[in-house]
C-alpha positions in Angstrom: 120.2 -15.4 -82.3 118.6 -13.0 -84.8 117.4 -9.8 -83.0 116.3 -8.1 -86.3 113.3 -10.4 -87.0 110.4 -8.3 -88.3 107.3 -7.8 -86.0 103.8 -7.4 -87.3 101.8 -4.8 -85.5 103.0 -2.8 -82.6 106.6 -1.7 -82.0 108.8 -3.9 -79.8 109.8 -2.7 -76.3 112.9 -4.9 -76.4 115.1 -6.7 -78.8 115.2 -9.7 -76.4 113.2 -10.8 -73.3 114.7 -13.6 -71.3 112.3 -15.6 -69.1 114.3 -16.9 -66.1 117.6 -15.8 -64.6 119.5 -19.1 -64.6 123.0 -19.3 -66.2 121.9 -19.8 -69.8 119.4 -17.0 -69.5 122.0 -14.6 -68.0 124.5 -15.5 -70.7 122.1 -14.7 -73.5 121.1 -11.5 -71.9 124.7 -10.3 -71.3 125.7 -11.1 -74.8 122.8 -9.2 -76.3 123.3 -6.2 -74.0 127.0 -6.0 -74.9 125.9 -6.0 -78.5 123.9 -2.9 -77.8 120.5 -4.6 -77.7 117.5 -3.6 -75.5 117.2 -6.5 -73.1 115.0 -7.5 -70.1 115.1 -10.5 -67.8 111.9 -11.6 -66.1 112.3 -13.7 -63.0 109.5 -15.1 -60.9 111.6 -16.7 -58.1 115.0 -16.3 -56.6 117.6 -14.6 -58.8 120.1 -17.0 -60.4 118.0 -20.1 -60.8 119.2 -23.6 -59.8 122.9 -22.9 -60.3 123.1 -20.1 -57.8 120.4 -21.1 -55.3 120.3 -24.9 -55.1 122.1 -27.6 -57.0 125.0 -25.5 -58.3 126.9 -23.3 -55.8 125.3 -24.1 -52.4 125.2 -27.8 -52.9 128.7 -27.7 -54.4 129.9 -26.2 -51.1 128.2 -29.0 -49.1 129.7 -31.6 -51.4 133.2 -30.2 -51.3 133.2 -30.3 -47.5 131.8 -33.9 -47.4 134.5 -35.0 -49.9 137.2 -33.3 -47.9 136.2 -35.3 -44.9 136.2 -38.5 -46.9 139.7 -37.7 -48.2 141.0 -37.2 -44.6 139.4 -40.5 -43.5 141.1 -42.3 -46.4 144.5 -40.7 -45.7 146.7 -43.4 -44.2 148.9 -40.7 -42.6 146.1 -39.3 -40.5 144.8 -41.0 -37.4 141.4 -40.0 -36.2 138.9 -42.2 -34.3 136.0 -39.8 -34.7 135.4 -37.0 -37.3 132.3 -34.9 -37.0 130.9 -32.1 -39.1 129.6 -28.9 -37.6 126.3 -29.2 -39.5 124.9 -25.8 -38.7 128.2 -24.1 -39.7 128.2 -26.2 -43.0 124.6 -25.1 -43.9 125.5 -21.5 -43.1 128.6 -21.7 -45.3 126.4 -22.9 -48.2 123.9 -20.0 -47.6 126.7 -17.4 -47.5 128.1 -18.8 -50.8 124.6 -18.6 -52.4 124.1 -15.0 -51.2 127.5 -13.8 -52.4 127.0 -15.5 -55.8 123.5 -14.0 -56.3 124.7 -10.5 -55.4 127.7 -10.7 -57.8 125.6 -12.1 -60.6 122.9 -9.5 -60.2 125.4 -6.6 -60.1 127.1 -8.0 -63.3 123.8 -8.0 -65.2 122.6 -4.6 -63.9 125.9 -3.0 -64.9 125.2 -3.9 -68.6 121.9 -2.0 -68.5 119.7 -5.1 -68.7 116.3 -4.4 -67.2 115.2 -6.8 -64.5 111.5 -7.4 -63.9 110.2 -9.5 -61.0 107.1 -11.5 -61.7 105.5 -14.4 -63.7 105.7 -14.2 -67.4 102.9 -15.6 -69.6 102.6 -15.4 -73.4 99.5 -13.7 -74.7 100.6 -13.6 -78.3 103.6 -14.6 -80.4 105.5 -11.4 -79.5 103.9 -10.4 -76.2 104.0 -11.6 -72.6 102.0 -10.4 -69.6 104.0 -9.7 -66.4 102.2 -8.2 -63.3 99.3 -7.1 -65.5 101.7 -5.3 -67.8 102.3 -6.2 -71.5 105.9 -6.5 -72.6 106.7 -6.8 -76.3 109.9 -8.2 -77.8 111.4 -9.2 -81.2 112.9 -12.4 -79.7 112.4 -14.4 -76.5 114.7 -16.9 -74.7 113.1 -19.3 -72.2 115.4 -20.2 -69.3 112.9 -21.2 -66.7 114.9 -24.1 -65.3 113.6 -27.5 -64.5 111.1 -28.9 -61.9 110.9 -32.4 -60.4 109.5 -35.1 -62.8 106.3 -36.8 -61.7 107.6 -40.0 -60.0 104.3 -41.7 -59.4 105.1 -42.4 -55.7 102.1 -42.4 -53.4 102.3 -40.1 -50.3 105.2 -37.8 -51.4 103.5 -34.6 -50.3 102.2 -36.0 -47.0 105.6 -37.5 -46.1 107.5 -34.3 -46.6 110.1 -35.6 -49.1 113.1 -33.4 -49.9 114.5 -32.2 -53.2 117.8 -30.4 -53.8 116.3 -27.1 -52.8 115.5 -28.6 -49.3 118.8 -30.4 -49.0 120.9 -27.2 -49.0 118.8 -25.7 -46.2 118.0 -28.7 -44.1 118.1 -27.6 -40.4 119.0 -30.9 -38.9 121.5 -33.5 -40.0 119.6 -36.8 -40.6 121.0 -40.1 -39.2 119.5 -42.1 -42.1 118.6 -41.0 -45.7 116.8 -42.8 -48.5 117.7 -41.3 -52.0 115.2 -42.2 -54.8 116.9 -42.0 -58.1 120.5 -43.1 -58.9 121.4 -40.7 -61.7 123.8 -37.8 -61.4 121.9 -35.9 -58.8 121.0 -38.9 -56.7 124.6 -40.2 -56.6 125.9 -36.8 -55.6 123.4 -36.4 -52.8 124.0 -40.0 -51.6 127.7 -39.4 -51.4 127.3 -36.0 -49.7 125.2 -37.4 -46.8 127.4 -40.5 -46.5 130.5 -38.3 -46.2 129.1 -36.2 -43.4 128.1 -39.2 -41.4 124.6 -40.2 -42.4 123.6 -43.8 -43.2 122.4 -43.8 -46.8 120.3 -46.0 -49.1 119.9 -45.2 -52.8 117.4 -46.9 -55.1 116.7 -46.9 -58.8 114.4 -48.8 -61.2 117.4 -49.2 -63.5 119.8 -52.1 -63.2 122.8 -50.0 -62.2 123.9 -46.7 -60.8 124.2 -43.8 -63.3 122.0 -45.4 -66.0 122.5 -42.4 -68.4 126.3 -42.6 -68.2 128.7 -45.2 -69.4 128.3 -48.7 -67.9 131.9 -48.7 -66.7 131.3 -45.5 -64.8 128.3 -46.9 -63.1 130.2 -50.1 -62.2 133.0 -48.2 -60.6 130.6 -46.0 -58.7 128.9 -49.1 -57.3 132.3 -50.3 -56.0 132.9 -46.8 -54.4 129.5 -46.8 -52.8 130.1 -50.3 -51.4 133.4 -49.2 -49.8 131.6 -46.1 -48.3 128.8 -48.4 -46.9 126.1 -46.8 -49.1 123.3 -49.4 -49.6 122.6 -49.7 -53.4 119.2 -51.0 -54.4 119.0 -51.4 -58.2 116.0 -52.7 -60.1 114.0 -51.3 -57.3 110.7 -49.3 -57.6 109.6 -47.1 -54.7 105.8 -47.4 -54.5 104.9 -45.3 -51.5 106.2 -43.2 -48.6 104.6 -42.5 -45.3 105.4 -40.3 -42.3 104.7 -40.7 -38.6 105.8 -38.7 -35.5 109.3 -40.0 -35.5 110.4 -41.2 -38.9 109.5 -41.8 -42.6 108.6 -45.2 -44.1 109.7 -46.1 -47.6 107.9 -49.0 -49.3 109.6 -50.5 -52.4 109.4 -53.5 -54.7 112.6 -55.5 -55.5 112.7 -58.8 -57.3 108.9 -59.1 -57.0 109.0 -58.8 -53.2 107.6 -55.8 -51.3 110.0 -54.4 -48.6 110.0 -51.4 -46.3 112.5 -49.4 -44.4 112.3 -46.5 -41.9 114.6 -43.4 -42.3 114.8 -39.9 -41.1 114.7 -38.2 -44.5 113.7 -39.1 -48.1 115.3 -37.3 -51.0 113.7 -37.4 -54.5 116.2 -37.3 -57.3 114.1 -38.9 -60.0 114.9 -36.5 -62.8 113.7 -33.0 -63.8 111.7 -31.5 -66.7 111.5 -28.0 -68.1 109.0 -25.8 -66.2 106.8 -24.6 -69.1 103.3 -25.5 -68.0 102.3 -21.9 -67.0 104.0 -20.0 -69.8 101.0 -19.9 -72.2 103.2 -21.4 -75.0 100.1 -22.3 -77.0 99.2 -18.6 -77.4 102.7 -18.1 -78.7 102.3 -20.9 -81.2 105.1 -23.0 -79.7 104.7 -26.7 -80.2 105.2 -28.9 -77.1 106.4 -32.5 -77.5 105.2 -35.6 -75.8 107.9 -35.3 -73.1 107.4 -31.6 -72.7 110.3 -30.8 -75.0 110.0 -27.5 -76.9 113.3 -27.3 -78.8 115.6 -29.1 -81.1 119.3 -29.7 -80.3 120.1 -26.2 -81.3 117.6 -24.6 -78.9 115.1 -23.6 -81.5 111.4 -23.9 -81.0 108.7 -24.1 -83.7 108.6 -20.3 -83.6 111.8 -18.9 -85.2 111.9 -15.9 -82.8 111.5 -18.0 -79.6 114.5 -19.9 -78.3 115.1 -22.0 -75.1 118.1 -23.5 -73.3 119.1 -26.6 -75.3 120.4 -29.8 -73.9 123.9 -29.9 -72.4 126.8 -31.1 -74.5 128.9 -31.7 -71.3 127.6 -33.8 -68.4 129.4 -33.6 -65.1 128.8 -35.8 -62.0 130.6 -34.2 -59.0 131.1 -37.4 -57.1 134.5 -38.7 -55.9 135.7 -39.9 -58.4 134.2 -37.3 -60.7 132.7 -38.2 -64.1 132.9 -35.9 -67.1 131.2 -36.9 -70.3 131.4 -35.0 -73.6 129.0 -35.8 -76.4 127.2 -39.1 -76.6 127.4 -42.3 -74.5 127.8 -45.7 -76.0 124.1 -46.5 -75.3 123.0 -43.3 -77.0 125.1 -44.2 -80.0 123.4 -47.6 -80.2 119.9 -46.1 -79.9 120.8 -43.6 -82.7 122.1 -46.6 -84.8 125.5 -45.0 -84.8 128.3 -47.6 -85.1 131.2 -46.7 -82.9 134.5 -48.2 -81.7 135.0 -47.9 -78.0 138.4 -47.6 -76.3 139.2 -47.5 -72.6 142.5 -46.4 -71.2 143.2 -46.5 -67.5 145.3 -43.9 -65.6 146.2 -43.1 -62.0 147.1 -46.7 -61.2 143.7 -47.9 -62.5 141.7 -45.6 -60.3 140.6 -43.6 -63.3 139.9 -44.1 -67.0 138.9 -42.4 -70.2 136.5 -44.0 -72.6 136.3 -42.7 -76.2 133.8 -43.5 -78.9 134.9 -43.1 -82.5 132.7 -43.5 -85.6 133.5 -45.2 -88.8 135.0 -42.0 -90.2 137.3 -41.6 -87.3 135.3 -38.8 -85.7 135.0 -38.5 -81.9 131.3 -39.1 -80.9 131.8 -39.1 -77.2 134.3 -39.2 -74.4 134.0 -40.0 -70.7 136.6 -39.3 -68.1 136.4 -40.8 -64.6 138.8 -40.0 -61.8 139.7 -37.3 -59.3 140.3 -33.8 -60.8 144.0 -33.8 -60.3 144.5 -37.2 -62.1 142.2 -36.1 -64.9 144.4 -33.0 -65.3 147.6 -35.0 -65.2 146.3 -37.3 -67.9 145.2 -34.4 -70.1 148.6 -32.7 -69.8 150.4 -35.9 -70.6 148.2 -36.6 -73.7 147.6 -33.1 -75.3 147.1 -34.5 -78.8 144.5 -37.0 -77.8 141.2 -35.9 -79.5 139.3 -36.6 -76.2 141.7 -34.5 -74.3 141.4 -31.6 -76.7 137.6 -31.8 -76.4 137.8 -31.9 -72.6 140.1 -28.9 -72.4 138.2 -26.9 -75.0 134.7 -27.6 -73.5 135.2 -28.1 -69.8 138.5 -26.7 -68.6 136.7 -25.3 -65.5 136.0 -28.9 -64.3 139.7 -29.5 -64.0 140.5 -26.3 -62.1 
């Protein structure tokens, strides 16, 4: 990122202003501060964004406990008729992890001299934002506002009191039954979490399989796993409306041209997320916004050379059991991009895990997907250190294997 871009008019107060305190924003701020730059982070909500407050650390704690219970249940050397979770203690554990992570992250940033400003940022010109009625000027900006829930076109969502990931990590009572709308990464993680702690779970998606953005083989395997865990999978299903009465919530959905309904305790929306940019005043900064609210290219550049934003991930992790780690493109993405690839699948851990690699006509690796538990993935990686997919995995996502 070029911090020496010229400014027309008034002198800049900062070399870099980061809008949002999520991981990508903090990383940019720390790198610039360590380089001797004048840096500020503007945060309108909880410090740390989704990673620290919702889907990252606190939900990760919930998921780890749920999966630990599942492993014990599947252990043939353990006999237990009933295993119950102390739900209040579990939610408290997640809250403690969130608080500790937020405190440590805030201290790390403050120690570098980065100025932290609480409030909503809105562009008023190409190099100026307004925060709490104060104008802040910078040579460069980095937008890291995180993502909000995508419009799902389901009637009655607000009235029914549906949950998202922010509500899941602080839910006061453990639900007996849960309906998860959306079977992508977040939906599958949430479904397996609730199933693991003892809730009865249904998961629905308009697509024809689980994990529609991942490799087909990964979705097929997860379908088998969910079937063994008694999670009801409803594919090619469109949820049309939700309702709430004094005792439960009612989900109405269409499947195979037939309208059906089911009553559950809680409904969780996991229908995808979009970048939260609608209140930033980007039009005054001259930033072009695409049809799907995208504002950057693959390198994180906007139409203004001094304004950047968090770019799309190159590594995609689904923290289910088994876990799914994808680097680069999927086979479907290659086909859509008219990229001809050769796919190879190699199984490991007695067939309970596999790696799928995609290689183009020049022999270059376009994508790789690993499916399995963390220990078996690591064993495979250590046994095949020269495999291009393994090298990519270890270089880009070694933390996933730790």
